[in-house]
C-alpha positions in Angstrom: -7.9 -17.8 -9.5 -11.4 -18.1 -10.9 -13.1 -21.4 -10.0 -16.2 -21.1 -12.1 -18.4 -21.4 -9.0 -21.4 -19.2 -8.9 -23.9 -17.9 -6.3 -26.5 -19.5 -8.6 -25.0 -23.0 -7.8 -25.4 -22.4 -4.1 -29.0 -21.5 -4.6 -29.6 -24.5 -6.8 -28.1 -27.0 -4.4 -29.3 -25.5 -1.1 -32.0 -23.1 -1.9 -35.0 -25.4 -1.5 -33.7 -26.5 2.0 -33.3 -22.9 2.9 -36.8 -22.1 1.8 -38.3 -24.9 3.9 -36.3 -24.1 7.0 -37.0 -20.3 6.8 -40.4 -20.4 5.3 -42.0 -18.2 8.0 -39.4 -15.5 7.7 -38.7 -15.5 3.9 -40.4 -12.7 2.1 -41.6 -12.5 -1.5 -38.7 -10.4 -2.6 -36.1 -12.8 -1.3 -37.9 -15.7 -2.9 -37.9 -14.0 -6.3 -34.2 -13.1 -6.0 -33.3 -16.8 -5.2 -35.4 -18.1 -8.1 -34.2 -15.6 -10.6 -30.5 -16.1 -9.8 -30.8 -19.9 -9.8 -32.6 -19.9 -13.2 -30.3 -17.3 -14.9 -28.9 -18.4 -18.2 -30.4 -21.9 -17.9 -33.0 -23.7 -19.9 -35.6 -22.5 -17.3 -35.7 -19.1 -19.0 -35.6 -20.2 -22.6 -33.2 -18.6 -25.1 -32.0 -19.3 -28.6 -29.8 -21.7 -30.4 -27.0 -20.7 -32.8 -24.4 -22.4 -35.0 -21.1 -21.6 -36.5 -20.9 -21.6 -40.3 -17.3 -22.6 -40.3 -16.9 -25.4 -37.8 -20.5 -26.5 -37.2 -20.6 -25.8 -33.5 -24.1 -25.6 -32.1 -24.5 -23.4 -29.0 -27.5 -22.9 -26.7 -27.6 -19.3 -25.5 -30.1 -19.1 -22.6 -31.7 -15.8 -21.4 -30.5 -13.8 -18.5 -32.7 -13.2 -15.5 -31.8 -9.4 -15.5 -32.3 -9.3 -11.7 -30.3 -6.4 -10.2 -29.1 -8.7 -7.4 -27.7 -11.3 -9.8 -23.9 -11.4 -10.1 -24.1 -12.4 -13.8 -26.5 -9.7 -15.0 -24.7 -6.5 -14.2 -22.1 -6.3 -17.0 -24.3 -4.9 -19.7 -26.3 -2.8 -17.3 -23.0 -1.3 -16.0 -21.7 -0.7 -19.5 -24.9 1.1 -20.6 -25.0 3.3 -17.5 -21.3 4.2 -17.9 -21.8 5.1 -21.6 -24.6 7.5 -20.5 -22.4 9.1 -17.8 -19.3 9.5 -19.8 -20.6 12.5 -21.7 -21.4 14.1 -18.3 -17.9 14.2 -17.0 -16.3 17.6 -16.4 -12.6 18.4 -16.6 -12.2 18.9 -12.9 -11.0 16.7 -10.0 -13.6 14.3 -8.6 -13.9 13.4 -4.9 -15.2 10.2 -3.3 -17.0 10.7 0.0 -18.5 7.9 2.0 -21.2 8.2 4.7 -21.7 5.3 7.1 -24.1 4.8 10.0 -23.5 3.1 13.5 -24.5 -0.6 13.9 -27.6 0.4 15.9 -28.9 2.3 12.9 -28.0 -0.6 10.6 -30.2 -2.9 12.7 -33.2 -0.4 12.4 -32.5 0.0 8.7 -32.7 -3.8 8.1 -36.2 -3.9 9.5 -37.3 -0.7 7.7 -35.3 -0.8 4.5 -37.3 1.5 2.2 -37.7 4.2 4.9 -34.3 4.2 6.4 -32.4 3.8 3.2 -34.2 6.8 1.7 -33.3 8.8 4.8 -29.7 7.8 4.3 -29.7 9.1 0.8 -31.4 12.4 1.7 -29.2 13.1 4.7 -26.0 12.4 2.8 -27.0 14.5 -0.1 -28.3 17.4 2.0 -25.1 17.3 4.1 -22.9 17.7 1.1 -25.0 20.4 -0.6 -25.5 22.4 2.6 -21.8 22.5 3.6 -20.7 23.1 0.0 -23.2 26.1 -0.3 -21.7 27.7 2.8 -19.3 30.5 1.8 -17.0 29.5 4.6 -16.3 26.3 2.8 -17.0 26.5 -0.9 -20.0 28.7 -1.6 -21.3 26.8 -4.6 -24.0 24.4 -5.8 -22.3 21.1 -6.3 -23.4 17.9 -8.1 -23.5 14.5 -6.5 -23.8 10.9 -7.8 -24.8 8.7 -4.8 -24.7 4.9 -4.7 -25.9 2.8 -1.8 -24.2 -0.4 -0.7 -25.5 -2.4 2.2 -22.7 -5.0 2.6 -19.2 -5.4 4.0 -16.6 -7.8 2.8 -18.0 -10.7 4.9 -21.6 -10.0 3.7 -22.8 -8.6 7.0 -25.4 -5.8 6.9 -23.5 -2.5 6.6 -25.5 0.2 4.8 -23.4 3.2 3.6 -23.5 5.7 0.8 -20.7 6.3 -1.8 -20.8 9.8 -3.3 -18.9 10.9 -6.3 -18.6 14.7 -6.4 -16.9 17.1 -8.9 -14.4 19.3 -7.1 -16.3 22.6 -7.5 -19.7 24.0 -8.4 -21.8 26.9 -9.7 -22.1 30.2 -7.9 -25.6 31.0 -6.6 -26.3 33.2 -9.6 -24.8 30.7 -12.0 -22.3 33.2 -13.3 -19.1 31.6 -12.1 -17.5 28.2 -11.6 -16.1 28.0 -8.1 -13.3 25.4 -7.7 -12.4 23.7 -4.5 -8.9 24.0 -3.0 -6.4 21.6 -4.7 -6.6 18.2 -3.1 -9.2 19.2 -0.5 -13.0 19.2 -0.8 -14.9 19.7 2.4 -14.0 19.2 6.1 -15.1 15.7 7.1 -15.7 16.5 10.8 -18.2 19.2 9.8 -19.8 16.8 7.3 -20.0 14.1 10.0 -21.8 16.3 12.6 -24.4 17.7 10.1 -25.0 14.2 8.7 -25.6 12.8 12.1 -28.1 15.6 13.0 -30.0 15.4 9.7 -30.3 11.7 9.8 -31.5 11.4 13.3 -34.0 14.3 12.8 -35.5 12.5 9.8 -35.5 9.1 11.6 -37.3 10.6 14.6 -39.8 12.3 12.3 -40.5 8.9 10.7 -41.1 7.0 14.0 -44.8 6.4 13.3 -44.0 4.6 10.1 -41.3 2.3 11.5 -41.7 -1.3 12.5 -39.7 -3.1 15.1 -39.5 -6.8 16.0 -37.2 -9.3 17.7 -34.5 -7.7 19.8 -35.7 -4.3 18.6 -39.3 -4.7 19.8 -38.8 -2.4 22.8 -38.3 0.5 20.3 -42.0 0.5 19.6 -42.3 2.6 22.8 -41.5 6.1 21.6 -39.8 7.0 24.9 -37.4 4.1 24.5 -36.9 5.0 20.9 -36.1 8.6 21.8 -33.5 7.5 24.4 -31.8 5.3 21.9 -31.5 8.2 19.5 -30.2 10.4 22.2 -27.3 8.0 22.8 -26.5 8.0 19.1 -26.2 11.8 19.1 -23.3 11.5 21.5 -21.1 9.2 19.4 -19.0 10.0 16.3 -20.5 9.0 12.9 -17.9 8.0 10.3 -17.7 10.1 7.2 -14.5 10.0 5.2 -13.2 11.4 1.9 -10.8 9.5 -0.3 -8.1 11.1 -2.4 -9.3 12.9 -5.6 -9.2 11.0 -8.8 -6.4 11.7 -11.3 -8.8 12.2 -14.3 -11.9 11.2 -16.1 -10.7 7.7 -16.8 -10.2 7.0 -13.1 -13.7 8.4 -12.4 -15.3 6.0 -14.9 -13.2 3.1 -13.6 -14.5 3.9 -10.1 -18.1 4.1 -11.3 -17.8 0.8 -13.0 -16.6 -0.9 -9.8 -19.3 0.6 -7.6 -22.5 1.4 -9.3 -23.8 -2.0 -10.3 -21.9 -4.1 -7.8 -23.9 -6.8 -5.9 -23.2 -8.3 -2.4 -20.6 -10.7 -3.7 -19.1 -11.4 -7.1 -18.8 -14.9 -8.4 -15.1 -14.5 -8.8 -14.7 -14.4 -5.0 -16.2 -17.8 -4.5 -13.6 -20.6 -3.9 -15.5 -23.8 -3.0 -18.9 -25.3 -2.3 -18.6 -28.7 -0.6 -20.1 -30.6 2.3 -22.8 -27.9 2.8 -20.3 -25.1 3.2 -19.3 -22.1 1.0 -15.8 -20.6 1.0 -15.0 -17.2 -0.4 -12.2 -14.6 -0.4 -12.5 -11.4 1.5 -10.2 -8.4 2.3 -9.6 -7.5 5.9 -9.3 -3.8 5.8 -8.5 -3.6 9.5 -5.3 -5.4 8.7 -4.2 -3.4 5.6 -6.6 -5.2 3.2 -5.0 -8.6 3.8 -6.8 -11.2 1.7 -8.4 -14.0 3.8 -10.8 -16.9 3.2 -14.1 -17.3 5.1 -16.1 -20.5 5.2 -19.8 -20.4 6.1 -22.5 -23.0 6.0 -24.6 -22.8 2.9 -27.6 -21.7 5.0 -25.6 -18.8 6.6 -24.2 -17.8 3.2 -27.6 -17.6 1.7 -28.9 -15.7 4.7 -26.2 -13.1 4.5 -26.6 -12.7 0.7 -30.3 -12.1 1.1 -29.7 -9.4 3.7 -29.0 -7.1 0.8 -32.1 -7.5 -1.3 -33.6 -4.1 -2.0 -37.3 -3.2 -1.8 -39.2 -3.3 -5.1 -38.7 -0.1 -7.1 -36.0 1.3 -4.8 -33.4 3.3 -6.7 -29.8 2.5 -5.5 -28.2 5.2 -7.7 -29.4 8.8 -7.3 -28.3 12.2 -8.5 -28.4 15.5 -6.7 -27.5 19.2 -7.1 -26.6 20.2 -10.7 -26.6 16.5 -11.6 -30.2 16.0 -10.6 -32.3 14.5 -13.3 -34.7 17.4 -13.8 -32.1 20.0 -14.9 -28.9 18.0 -15.5 -28.5 18.8 -19.2 -29.0 22.6 -18.8 -26.7 22.8 -15.7 -24.0 20.7 -17.3 -24.1 22.9 -20.4 -23.6 26.0 -18.1 -20.7 24.3 -16.3 -18.9 23.6 -19.6 -19.4 27.2 -20.7 -17.9 28.5 -17.5 -15.0 25.9 -17.6 -14.4 26.9 -21.3 -14.7 23.3 -22.6 -16.5 22.2 -25.8 -20.1 21.1 -25.5 -20.7 17.4 -25.1 -20.9 15.6 -28.5 -24.3 14.3 -29.5 -24.8 10.7 -28.5 -25.8 8.5 -31.5 -28.9 6.4 -31.1 -28.0 2.9 -29.8 -28.3 0.0 -32.3 -31.5 -1.9 -32.1 -29.7 -5.3 -32.4 -28.7 -6.3 -28.8 -25.6 -8.2 -30.0 -24.2 -5.1 -31.8 -25.1 -3.0 -28.7 -23.2 -5.5 -26.5 -20.2 -5.3 -28.8 -20.1 -1.5 -28.8 -20.4 -1.3 -25.0 -18.1 -4.1 -23.9 -15.7 -4.7 -26.8 -16.7 -8.4 -26.9 -18.7 -9.9 -29.7 -21.4 -12.5 -29.1 -21.3 -13.5 -32.8 -17.8 -15.0 -32.7 -17.5 -18.8 -32.4 -15.6 -19.7 -29.2 -14.0 -22.7 -30.9 -12.8 -21.4 -34.3 -13.5 -17.7 -34.4 -16.0 -18.0 -37.1 -19.4 -16.4 -37.4 -22.3 -17.6 -35.3 -25.7 -17.6 -36.9 -29.1 -17.8 -35.3 -30.9 -21.1 -35.5 -34.1 -20.3 -33.7 -35.7 -19.8 -30.2 -35.4 -22.3 -27.5 -38.8 -22.9 -25.8 -39.5 -22.5 -22.1 -40.0 -25.7 -20.1 -43.6 -26.7 -20.6 -44.0 -24.9 -23.8 -45.8 -26.7 -26.6 -43.3 -25.5 -29.2 -40.6 -27.9 -30.1 -37.8 -28.0 -32.7 -36.2 -30.9 -34.4 -33.2 -28.9 -35.6 -31.2 -29.0 -32.4 -31.0 -30.9 -29.2 -31.4 -28.8 -26.0 -30.4 -31.5 -23.6 
């Protein structure tokens, strides 16, 4: 049951105390995320006022922060991205492959996000493409959509890569489509071993650019670092493949759930009282049983901020025949070989954001929530401190 509680409310009530207590360790990115989410869709960001011609309702529509970590700002971004991807789907099975790293690597990644997250992407994509290109397995160039998540159900730092992969690919000369075996993509044990080797090789090569502090400070000694990596070469790394999707609709549904997800959705929040936050989580070690976790507001904020991304870092990436540089040409060739019609031309999106929102989501921003009438624009709402004022409506 939805409670209406939002992460923004946690930041508004407890954010300033958190900033004061953790001032020495709180970076600029984390401060910006906190400020953006707290201000999202409030008078702090300005907006516009509108009224209903039928019942006279006046509504203040405040601007969104558009921060990619904000739970409220992903709906339209998700819909736009999915609309672009829908035309790229092929009529073949799609597989979901997940690459995870040991806890020791997660700790290094947290202190070196940009470098280690990039290695995680490269190692996962190279693993899939290398094994798929091997004639003993598939012998084809595949396409990959990779999405990075850094959280588990309880908001602890758990970086991993979700890969969506069509079940087949192009032959080396581009003359044939090579399909994978029904219900089977690539052997996960082989994927796991190559992924481990590629990741650790790249991490070792990046040693001079890594930083270590706190409990990881001893790793600044390269001999200690090398010994730590040697231990990681002797343990299993978890790579697993889920069952293939039944069709394009399931693929898009999956993409919608994963591509623009943030660390925790507002719908999972249950209560904020007495300086504590309660939220629902699924315990996958016990068959996905739904449980409730309660954390202090300070700890909740700390865990949420574990998952802020470095500025300019791309959390969704494309590889193989889906890589940005040649995607259109390669997909055209795939459709020819699969004997399916070319993708229909995509019409230019409407310039009016309200019409664009309606087309993508099926919901209209122009309908009065009280009577179903037509909402009309009154005018802009000024930012706090602006000299502009309006006597037509009350923004209090």
